C-alpha positions as CSV (number, residue, x, y, z in Angstrom):
1,X,-102.9,95.9,158.1
2,X,-99.5,94.3,158.7
3,X,-96.3,94.7,156.8
4,X,-94.4,91.7,155.7
5,X,-90.7,91.9,156.6
6,X,-88.4,91.2,153.7
7,X,-84.8,91.9,153.0
8,X,-83.7,94.9,150.9
9,X,-82.4,92.6,148.1
10,X,-85.7,90.8,148.0
11,X,-87.5,94.2,147.9
12,X,-85.4,95.3,145.0
13,X,-85.9,92.1,143.2
14,X,-89.7,92.1,143.6
15,X,-89.9,95.8,142.5
16,X,-87.8,95.1,139.5
17,X,-90.1,92.2,138.5
18,X,-93.0,94.6,138.2
19,X,-91.9,95.7,134.8
20,X,-92.6,92.2,133.5
21,X,-95.9,91.6,135.3
22,X,-99.5,91.9,134.4
23,X,-100.4,95.2,136.0
24,X,-103.9,94.0,137.1
25,X,-102.3,91.4,139.5
26,X,-100.6,94.1,141.6
27,X,-103.7,95.0,143.7
28,X,-104.1,91.7,145.4
29,X,-100.6,90.1,145.1
30,X,-97.8,92.7,145.0
31,X,-98.3,95.1,147.9
32,X,-98.0,92.4,150.6
33,X,-95.1,90.7,148.8
34,X,-93.3,94.0,148.7
35,X,-93.6,94.5,152.4
36,X,-96.2,97.3,151.9
37,X,-99.4,97.5,153.8
38,X,-101.7,94.9,152.3
39,X,-104.5,97.4,152.0
40,X,-102.4,99.5,149.6
41,X,-104.4,100.1,146.4
42,X,-103.1,100.2,142.9
43,X,-103.6,104.0,142.7
44,X,-101.7,104.5,146.0
45,X,-98.9,102.3,144.9
46,X,-98.5,104.1,141.6
47,X,-98.4,107.4,143.4
48,X,-95.9,106.1,145.9
49,X,-93.5,104.9,143.1
50,X,-93.8,108.1,141.1
51,X,-93.0,110.2,144.1
52,X,-90.1,108.0,145.1
53,X,-88.7,108.2,141.6
54,X,-89.0,112.0,141.5
55,X,-87.3,112.2,145.0
56,X,-84.5,109.9,143.9
57,X,-83.6,111.5,140.6
58,X,-84.9,115.1,140.8
59,X,-86.9,114.8,137.6
60,X,-83.9,113.8,135.4
61,X,-84.0,111.1,132.7
62,X,-82.9,108.5,135.2
63,X,-86.3,109.0,136.9
64,X,-87.9,108.6,133.5
65,X,-86.1,105.3,133.0
66,X,-87.4,104.0,136.3
67,X,-91.0,105.1,135.6
68,X,-90.8,103.8,132.0
69,X,-89.7,100.4,133.3
70,X,-92.6,100.3,135.7
71,X,-95.1,101.5,133.1
72,X,-95.8,104.7,135.1
73,X,-95.5,107.4,132.4
74,X,-98.1,108.6,130.0
75,X,-98.2,106.3,127.0
76,X,-95.9,103.8,128.7
77,X,-98.5,102.0,130.8
78,X,-98.5,98.2,131.4
79,X,-101.9,98.0,129.8
80,X,-104.4,99.7,127.6
81,X,-108.1,99.4,128.3
82,X,-110.5,98.8,125.4
83,X,-113.9,98.5,126.9
84,X,-113.7,95.7,129.4
85,X,-110.7,94.1,127.6
86,X,-107.2,94.3,129.0
87,X,-104.1,94.6,126.8
88,X,-100.6,94.4,128.2
89,X,-98.0,96.8,127.0
90,X,-94.8,94.6,127.3
91,X,-91.5,96.0,128.5
92,X,-90.0,95.7,125.0
93,X,-92.6,98.0,123.5
94,X,-92.1,100.4,126.4
95,X,-88.4,100.4,125.8
96,X,-88.8,101.0,122.0
97,X,-91.1,103.9,122.7
98,X,-88.7,105.4,125.2
99,X,-85.8,105.1,122.8
100,X,-87.8,107.0,120.2
101,X,-89.2,109.7,122.5
102,X,-86.4,110.5,124.9
103,X,-82.9,111.8,124.3
104,X,-81.3,108.7,125.9
105,X,-79.9,107.5,122.5
106,X,-78.4,110.9,121.6
107,X,-76.6,111.1,124.9
108,X,-75.5,107.5,125.4
109,X,-74.4,107.0,121.8
110,X,-73.2,110.5,120.8
111,X,-76.0,111.0,118.3
112,X,-75.1,107.9,116.3
113,X,-78.7,106.6,116.8
114,X,-81.7,108.8,117.2
115,X,-84.4,106.2,117.0
116,X,-85.1,102.5,117.4
117,X,-85.2,102.3,113.6
118,X,-81.5,103.4,113.5
119,X,-80.6,100.6,115.9
120,X,-82.5,98.0,113.9
121,X,-80.7,99.0,110.8
122,X,-77.4,98.5,112.6
123,X,-78.2,94.8,113.2
124,X,-79.4,92.4,115.9
125,X,-76.1,92.6,117.7
126,X,-76.4,96.3,118.3
127,X,-80.1,95.9,119.3
128,X,-79.1,93.5,122.0
129,X,-76.3,95.7,123.2
130,X,-78.6,98.7,123.5
131,X,-81.3,96.8,125.2
132,X,-78.9,95.1,127.6
133,X,-77.4,98.4,128.6
134,X,-80.8,100.0,129.1
135,X,-81.9,97.0,131.2
136,X,-78.9,97.4,133.5
137,X,-79.7,101.1,133.9
138,X,-83.3,100.2,134.7
139,X,-82.0,97.8,137.4
140,X,-79.9,100.5,138.9
141,X,-82.6,103.1,138.9
142,X,-85.3,100.7,140.3
143,X,-82.9,99.5,143.1
144,X,-82.5,103.2,144.1
145,X,-86.3,103.7,144.2
146,X,-86.7,100.5,146.2
147,X,-84.1,101.6,148.7
148,X,-86.0,104.9,149.1
149,X,-89.2,103.3,150.3
150,X,-87.7,100.2,152.0
151,X,-89.0,99.5,155.5
152,X,-91.2,102.5,155.9
153,X,-93.7,101.6,158.5
154,X,-97.4,102.1,157.9
155,X,-97.6,105.6,159.5
156,X,-94.6,106.9,157.5
157,X,-96.0,105.5,154.3
158,X,-99.2,107.3,154.9
159,X,-97.3,110.5,155.3
160,X,-95.1,109.7,152.3
161,X,-98.0,108.9,149.9
162,X,-100.0,111.8,148.7
163,X,-103.7,112.2,149.7
164,X,-104.6,112.2,146.0
165,X,-103.3,110.0,143.2
166,X,-100.4,111.6,141.3
167,X,-101.1,111.8,137.5
168,X,-98.8,109.8,135.3
169,X,-95.9,112.1,134.2
170,X,-94.8,112.7,130.6
171,X,-91.5,111.6,129.3
172,X,-89.3,114.7,129.6
173,X,-86.5,113.9,127.2
174,X,-83.9,115.4,129.6
175,X,-80.3,114.8,128.6
176,X,-78.6,112.3,130.9
177,X,-75.2,113.8,131.8
178,X,-73.3,111.9,134.4
179,X,-76.5,111.6,136.4
180,X,-77.3,115.3,136.2
181,X,-79.9,117.1,134.2
182,X,-78.4,119.6,131.8
183,X,-80.2,122.9,132.3
184,X,-80.6,125.4,129.4
185,X,-79.9,128.5,131.5
186,X,-76.5,127.7,132.9
187,X,-74.6,130.6,131.3
188,X,-71.8,132.6,133.0
189,X,-68.7,134.5,132.0
190,X,-65.7,132.2,131.9
191,X,-62.9,134.4,130.7
192,X,-60.1,132.9,128.6
193,X,-60.2,129.2,127.8
194,X,-56.5,129.1,128.8
195,X,-57.3,130.5,132.2
196,X,-58.1,127.1,133.9
197,X,-58.2,128.7,137.4
198,X,-61.0,131.0,136.4
199,X,-63.3,128.2,135.4
200,X,-62.3,125.5,137.9
201,X,-65.1,124.2,140.1
202,X,-68.0,125.8,138.2
203,X,-70.9,123.6,137.3
204,X,-72.4,125.7,134.5
205,X,-71.8,126.6,130.9
206,X,-70.1,129.9,130.1
207,X,-70.0,132.5,127.4
208,X,-67.0,134.6,126.7
209,X,-65.9,136.5,123.5
210,X,-68.1,134.4,121.3
211,X,-67.1,131.0,122.6
212,X,-69.2,128.7,124.8
213,X,-67.8,126.5,127.5
214,X,-70.0,123.8,129.0
215,X,-68.3,122.7,132.2
216,X,-70.8,120.0,133.3
217,X,-70.2,118.0,130.1
218,X,-67.9,117.4,127.2
219,X,-70.1,119.1,124.7
220,X,-68.4,122.5,124.3
221,X,-66.3,124.8,122.2
222,X,-63.4,127.0,123.3
223,X,-60.5,128.9,121.9
224,X,-56.9,127.6,121.4
225,X,-57.9,124.1,120.2
226,X,-59.3,123.1,123.6
227,X,-62.6,122.5,125.3
228,X,-63.4,121.9,129.0
229,X,-65.0,119.0,130.7
230,X,-66.1,118.3,134.3
231,X,-65.0,114.9,135.7
232,X,-65.2,113.9,139.3
233,X,-66.5,117.4,140.1
234,X,-63.4,119.1,138.8
235,X,-63.3,121.2,135.6
236,X,-60.5,120.2,133.4
237,X,-59.1,121.5,130.1
238,X,-58.9,119.0,127.3
239,X,-56.8,119.2,124.1
240,X,-59.0,118.0,121.3
241,X,-56.0,117.3,119.1
242,X,-54.7,114.4,121.2
243,X,-57.8,113.8,123.4
244,X,-55.8,113.8,126.5
245,X,-55.8,116.1,129.6
246,X,-53.3,118.9,129.3
247,X,-50.2,117.9,131.4
248,X,-49.3,119.9,134.5
249,X,-52.8,121.6,134.8
250,X,-53.6,121.3,138.4
251,X,-52.1,117.8,138.7
252,X,-54.6,116.4,136.2
253,X,-52.0,114.8,133.9
254,X,-53.9,111.6,133.3
255,X,-55.4,110.4,130.0
256,X,-58.9,109.8,128.9
257,X,-59.8,106.1,129.1
258,X,-58.9,104.2,125.9
259,X,-61.5,103.7,123.2
260,X,-62.7,100.2,123.3
261,X,-65.3,100.2,120.5
262,X,-66.2,102.5,117.6
263,X,-69.8,102.4,116.4
264,X,-70.7,103.3,112.8
265,X,-74.4,103.1,111.7
266,X,-73.7,101.6,108.2
267,X,-71.9,98.5,107.0
268,X,-71.0,100.1,103.7
269,X,-71.4,103.4,101.9
270,X,-72.7,103.6,98.3
271,X,-72.2,106.9,96.5
272,X,-72.5,108.4,93.0
273,X,-69.5,110.4,91.6
274,X,-69.1,113.7,93.4
275,X,-71.5,112.9,96.2
276,X,-70.5,113.3,99.8
277,X,-71.5,111.4,103.0
278,X,-70.8,112.4,106.6
279,X,-69.9,109.3,108.7
280,X,-71.4,109.4,112.1
281,X,-69.5,107.7,114.9
282,X,-69.9,107.0,118.6
283,X,-67.4,105.4,120.9
284,X,-67.4,103.3,124.1
285,X,-66.8,103.7,126.9
286,X,-68.9,106.8,127.3
287,X,-66.1,108.5,129.3
288,X,-63.9,108.4,126.2
289,X,-66.2,110.7,124.2
290,X,-64.1,113.4,122.5
291,X,-61.2,111.1,121.8
292,X,-59.3,111.8,118.6
293,X,-60.3,109.6,115.6
294,X,-58.2,109.4,112.5
295,X,-59.8,108.8,109.0
296,X,-57.8,107.3,106.1
297,X,-59.0,106.4,102.6
298,X,-57.3,103.4,100.9
299,X,-57.7,105.0,97.5
300,X,-58.0,108.8,97.3
301,X,-58.7,108.6,93.5
302,X,-62.0,107.0,94.4
303,X,-63.0,108.7,97.6
304,X,-61.4,111.1,100.0
305,X,-62.2,111.5,103.7
306,X,-61.8,114.8,105.6
307,X,-60.7,115.2,109.2
308,X,-64.4,115.8,110.0
309,X,-65.4,112.3,108.7
310,X,-66.9,113.6,105.4
311,X,-66.5,111.1,102.5
312,X,-66.2,112.8,99.1
313,X,-66.6,110.5,96.0
314,X,-64.4,111.5,93.1
315,X,-65.4,111.3,89.5
316,X,-63.8,107.9,89.0
317,X,-65.9,104.9,89.8
318,X,-64.5,102.1,92.0
319,X,-64.1,100.8,95.5
320,X,-62.2,102.1,98.5
321,X,-62.1,101.5,102.2
322,X,-62.3,104.1,105.0
323,X,-60.3,103.2,108.1
324,X,-61.3,104.9,111.3
325,X,-58.8,104.5,114.2
326,X,-58.5,105.7,117.8
327,X,-55.2,106.2,119.5
328,X,-55.9,103.1,121.5
329,X,-55.6,101.1,118.3
330,X,-59.3,100.4,118.2
331,X,-60.2,100.3,114.5
332,X,-63.2,99.9,112.2
333,X,-63.2,99.8,108.4
334,X,-66.1,101.0,106.2
335,X,-66.2,100.0,102.5
336,X,-67.1,102.8,100.0
337,X,-68.5,102.0,96.6
338,X,-68.7,104.7,93.9
339,X,-70.9,103.9,91.0
340,X,-72.5,106.0,88.2
341,X,-76.3,105.6,87.9
342,X,-77.6,105.5,84.3
343,X,-80.3,108.1,85.1
344,X,-78.1,110.3,87.3
345,X,-79.3,113.7,86.3
346,X,-79.8,115.0,89.8
347,X,-78.9,118.7,90.1
348,X,-78.4,118.5,93.8
349,X,-76.1,116.1,95.4
350,X,-74.4,115.5,98.7
351,X,-77.2,116.5,101.0
352,X,-78.3,114.2,103.9
353,X,-79.4,112.4,105.8
354,X,-82.7,111.1,104.3
355,X,-85.3,112.7,106.5
356,X,-89.0,113.7,106.6
357,X,-89.7,116.8,104.5
358,X,-92.3,119.5,104.9
359,X,-93.8,122.4,103.0
360,X,-94.0,126.0,104.2
361,X,-97.7,125.3,104.9
362,X,-97.0,122.4,107.4
363,X,-97.1,122.9,111.2
364,X,-94.0,121.1,112.4
365,X,-94.2,120.2,116.1
366,X,-90.5,119.5,116.8
367,X,-87.1,121.0,116.1
368,X,-85.6,120.1,112.8
369,X,-83.4,121.9,110.4
370,X,-83.6,122.6,106.6
371,X,-86.3,120.1,105.7
372,X,-88.8,122.4,103.9
373,X,-89.0,121.8,100.2
374,X,-90.8,125.0,99.0
375,X,-89.1,127.8,100.9
376,X,-90.2,131.0,99.0
377,X,-86.6,132.3,99.0
378,X,-84.4,129.2,98.9
379,X,-86.6,126.6,97.3
380,X,-85.6,123.2,98.7
381,X,-83.8,123.8,102.0
382,X,-81.9,120.6,101.8
383,X,-79.8,122.4,99.2
384,X,-78.5,124.9,101.7
385,X,-74.8,125.3,100.8
386,X,-74.1,127.5,97.8
387,X,-71.2,129.5,96.3
388,X,-70.7,132.5,94.0
389,X,-67.8,134.6,92.7
390,X,-67.6,137.8,94.7
391,X,-68.6,141.0,92.7
392,X,-69.6,138.9,89.7
393,X,-73.2,139.9,89.8
394,X,-74.2,136.3,89.7
395,X,-76.4,134.4,92.1
396,X,-75.4,131.7,94.5
397,X,-75.3,128.2,93.0
398,X,-74.5,124.7,94.0
399,X,-72.1,124.0,91.1
400,X,-69.3,126.4,90.1
401,X,-66.0,126.5,88.2
402,X,-63.4,128.5,90.1
403,X,-60.4,130.4,88.7
404,X,-57.1,131.7,90.3
405,X,-56.8,135.1,91.9
406,X,-60.5,135.5,92.6
407,X,-62.6,135.5,95.7
408,X,-65.7,133.3,96.2
409,X,-68.4,133.6,98.8
410,X,-69.8,130.5,100.5
411,X,-73.4,130.6,101.7
412,X,-74.8,128.3,104.4
413,X,-78.5,128.7,105.2
414,X,-80.1,127.5,108.5
415,X,-83.8,127.3,109.4
416,X,-85.4,125.5,112.4
417,X,-88.6,124.4,110.7
418,X,-90.6,124.0,114.0
419,X,-93.7,126.1,114.2
420,X,-93.3,129.1,116.6
421,X,-96.2,127.7,118.5
422,X,-93.9,125.0,119.9
423,X,-91.3,127.4,121.4
424,X,-93.2,128.1,124.6
425,X,-93.4,126.4,127.9
426,X,-96.9,125.2,127.4
427,X,-95.5,123.0,124.5
428,X,-92.4,122.1,126.6
429,X,-90.2,124.1,124.3
430,X,-90.4,121.2,121.7
431,X,-89.6,123.7,118.9
432,X,-86.4,125.0,120.4
433,X,-83.1,123.7,119.1
434,X,-80.1,123.8,121.5
435,X,-76.4,123.4,121.1
436,X,-76.7,124.5,117.5
437,X,-73.4,124.6,115.7
438,X,-72.4,125.0,112.0
439,X,-69.3,123.4,110.5
440,X,-67.9,123.8,107.0
441,X,-64.9,122.6,104.9
442,X,-63.4,123.2,101.5
443,X,-60.3,121.7,99.7
444,X,-56.9,123.2,100.2
445,X,-56.1,122.9,96.5
446,X,-57.7,121.7,93.2
447,X,-55.9,120.6,90.1
448,X,-57.3,121.6,86.7
449,X,-60.4,119.7,85.9
450,X,-60.6,118.2,89.4
451,X,-63.9,118.2,91.2
452,X,-64.4,118.7,95.0
453,X,-67.0,120.2,97.3
454,X,-67.6,122.9,99.8
455,X,-69.5,121.4,102.7
456,X,-71.8,122.6,105.4
457,X,-73.1,120.8,108.4
458,X,-75.7,121.9,111.0
459,X,-75.4,120.1,114.3
460,X,-77.7,120.3,117.3
461,X,-79.1,118.4,120.3
462,X,-82.7,117.4,120.6
463,X,-83.4,117.9,116.9
464,X,-84.6,115.2,114.5
465,X,-82.2,114.4,112.9
466,X,-79.4,115.6,115.1
467,X,-77.4,116.9,112.1
468,X,-78.0,117.8,108.4
469,X,-75.4,118.4,105.7
470,X,-75.1,119.6,102.1
471,X,-72.3,120.3,99.6
472,X,-71.8,122.6,96.7
473,X,-69.7,121.2,93.9
474,X,-66.7,123.1,92.6
475,X,-64.2,122.4,89.8
476,X,-61.0,124.2,88.9
477,X,-60.2,125.8,85.5
478,X,-56.5,125.5,86.3
479,X,-54.4,124.4,89.3
480,X,-55.3,126.5,92.3
481,X,-54.9,126.7,96.1
482,X,-57.8,127.8,98.3
483,X,-57.5,130.0,101.4
484,X,-60.0,131.3,103.9
485,X,-60.2,135.1,104.0
486,X,-59.5,135.9,107.6
487,X,-62.4,137.5,109.5
488,X,-64.8,137.0,106.6
489,X,-67.1,134.4,108.3
490,X,-70.2,136.2,109.6
491,X,-73.6,135.3,110.7
492,X,-76.6,137.2,109.3
493,X,-80.1,137.2,110.9
494,X,-82.7,139.6,112.3
495,X,-81.2,139.5,115.8
496,X,-78.4,141.0,117.9
497,X,-75.7,138.8,116.5
498,X,-76.4,140.0,113.0
499,X,-73.0,140.6,111.3
500,X,-71.0,139.0,114.1
501,X,-67.7,137.5,113.0
502,X,-67.5,133.8,113.7
503,X,-64.3,132.1,114.9
504,X,-62.4,129.6,112.7
505,X,-64.0,126.9,114.8
506,X,-66.3,127.0,111.8
507,X,-63.8,124.8,110.0
508,X,-63.4,122.3,112.8
509,X,-65.2,119.0,113.5
510,X,-67.0,120.6,116.5
511,X,-68.1,123.7,114.5
512,X,-69.0,127.1,115.8
513,X,-72.0,128.0,117.9
514,X,-74.7,130.2,116.3
515,X,-77.6,132.0,118.0
516,X,-80.0,134.9,118.0
517,X,-79.1,137.6,120.6
518,X,-76.1,135.6,121.8
519,X,-73.9,132.9,120.1
520,X,-75.2,130.4,122.7
521,X,-76.4,127.6,120.4
522,X,-80.1,128.4,120.8
523,X,-82.3,128.7,117.7
524,X,-86.1,129.0,118.1
525,X,-88.5,127.5,115.6
526,X,-89.9,129.7,112.9
527,X,-88.9,131.6,109.8
528,X,-88.0,134.8,111.5
529,X,-85.3,133.0,113.5
530,X,-83.6,131.7,110.3
531,X,-80.4,133.1,108.9
532,X,-77.2,132.4,107.1
533,X,-73.4,132.1,107.5
534,X,-71.3,133.6,104.7
535,X,-67.5,133.4,104.4
536,X,-65.0,134.1,101.6
537,X,-62.4,131.9,99.9
538,X,-59.4,133.4,98.0
539,X,-57.9,131.3,95.2
540,X,-54.3,131.5,94.1
541,X,-52.6,129.9,91.1
542,X,-50.2,127.0,91.6
543,X,-47.1,128.0,89.8
544,X,-44.9,125.5,88.0
545,X,-41.5,125.1,89.6
């Protein structure tokens, strides 16, 4: 009945070693070594560790990381039982499963990777970096759990441990945000984005005049070219043009930490003429997220690159290089190869990324956008950006020749393909897409005979994949400039926001939030929650001088 006295560091070390152990050895060997009562059973020890993790981390993803490391979540156990046989579930497999099922990758790497397969494609060096970082996080979380139960005497342990075994919890996929769980209902009125005093010290997200401000994290949109971020429990206003804190704003005239590394998930980009590709990036350290990145193409006759990181292949075949650079000087180069395929007769082009597709008859059990191939109205939803001349009587198309002194309407369709069944609490809201934004771009001018594209991107958190994009090809009959018709961008759906004018954030890298009854970035799964964004472009002739 005695309890062995060991130091806290030894306690932490022994608890940490459990993730590598054969779980069946714990009953007779581990409790005494850990300084727990020697009569502690496996079931009692499991319950003790689960309760300690929940108490330490308040059901956030850090608690999931600790329980995953110990094999104490459903599907993450140390062992599987097949009859009388025992089969270990090694830590590597648990980690891979966790990376695939939790939102850890999306948060830690800015959506650059959404699965272990993405990491493997990036190479062995990246695999090692991700595992090393996750391992260090496990150590930190397990040390905190160890500290929670260190040196509890037998009587206190009896009170601390439940009378019945706690069932293994599920992986909750809660976003990790500076050690806090991001809740979905943190909405309050913020007032103007420029009114720093009115938002200082709040720990929620805010809605005001169609803009959303998320004060507990950097993921937000706001007016005036700024967004807000909470750091060290103080809400600050950040200028997204130079990625630095706005000077003389409450004495917070310091800069974001310099970018040390830029991640890109591909070593090279291969395109056909007139195809587009959206480069995904993530940066380290995590605190530098939101830093300004510049994109430059070495040969714009082969491929251009927008400020949003969208590569557009020109008609000419050849090679170019995209340089991505942070203000710190950190740089990465990505080769682009444009080649014509002999059998290139594809009507659609420029959509991505490659993703699982479904039919309207499928029951989709997770949030995903525009992946149904037989939509009764649209057809293949991957082809979701289209254009038409206003008042022409024609239908929207994905290829169009434009002329001067005319208006053109751009159509961007969105549909969360999850079944409505998965929107409810019983299914852990697996069908609900959050932080849903739409971004679009079009060229400022086109020369006669030149090809370019109108692009649309749907971005969200906790969807698979985290973003989808498409482009409609346009060419010019003669030299023209293209201009957004002010106030023409509107959202259309069956809900309260129907007909609401969207801000020009639509044409920024961050995009503009969409929604149902509010523009709060929440889109439920199911056809009745789908909709479209439509805006107009005015063309004008380029006159010879």
